[in-house]
N, C-alpha and C positions, 0 to 999 in steps of 0.2 A: 454504410457499413456502419453499424449497431453491435456494441461494443455487447448489449448482454446474452442477442443470440450469440457471438461468438466462446462468452463465459460460459452458454449453454456447452459448446461442440468440444472444450475442456472436465466440462461435470464439475463448472466450479459454484459453491455457492457464497452465498453474503458473506458466510462465516471462515468462510476461506482466504476470501480478501480482509477478512478483519484477524482474523491470525497471520499473514501474508506482513500486510500493516504495524501490525503488532512487535515483529519481528522486529520490519526494516526502524521505530522506534528503539527498541531498545540498546541495536547496534549504535544509534544518536547517542543514548544516555549514557549509555558506556563509553563512547569516546569521550561526552563533556562532564564526566567522571572526569576523567586527568585536568579537569578546569572544576575545582568544585565551587568557584565564584560564580561562572559563566553556568553551570548545572545550575544553583542555585536562585539562580535570573533568573532561568526560563522557567521552572517550577514557578517560582515566588511572582511575574509578571503571569501570571495564567498563559501562556502561551501551550502552555504542557496542554493545561486542560484543553484551552481551542481547539487543539491538532488533532485531543485523541473522540470532538463530539463530533460523533456523523464521520465517522474522516472512511467508514467506508462507501458510505455514497455519497460524501464530496469527492477520493478519489474517481469516483465511477464516471462522477458528472462531470472532472474534469479530461479524466482521457474521453468520451465522446464530446467534447470540446473543441480537444485535439484536433482529435479525428477530419471535424467537419468543417474546422479549420485549417486542414493538410497540416499543419503540424507535428503532426503524429501518420505516421505508416500501417499497413496494415504486420507487416513483417514484424515492427518492432511492440508493437502489440503483443506479439502471438507469442514473443522474445517475454514478453514480462507477466503474456498468462503462464507458460512451462516455466519461471523460477516459483508462483505461486504454487502452479503445482507440484512441485517438485519439494516446496515447502510444506503443502500438502500430504507427501505421504510421510515425511521426516519426522512431521507429526506425528502423525499414525502410525509410523513403525512399516510400512511397506513399499 
């Protein structure tokens, strides 16, 4: 099974994945806002910039690796892609 082929089935592009991952990161940052010291450490340590750098490509690679190692099944992958599809629709208001 190939992640990129399944992405095509859902008509998802790299930009859609980047938007979805940005939304996930926003939720994480909002949670960290409750503990300013943790948020400061997260930014200061460059962990934030490390996670943002090429995040969509690394995410796709991780998904493909998990599929290859049989730690991610097609059903779970399709659930993730459905979430991305929903996020894309919300982004564009349809």
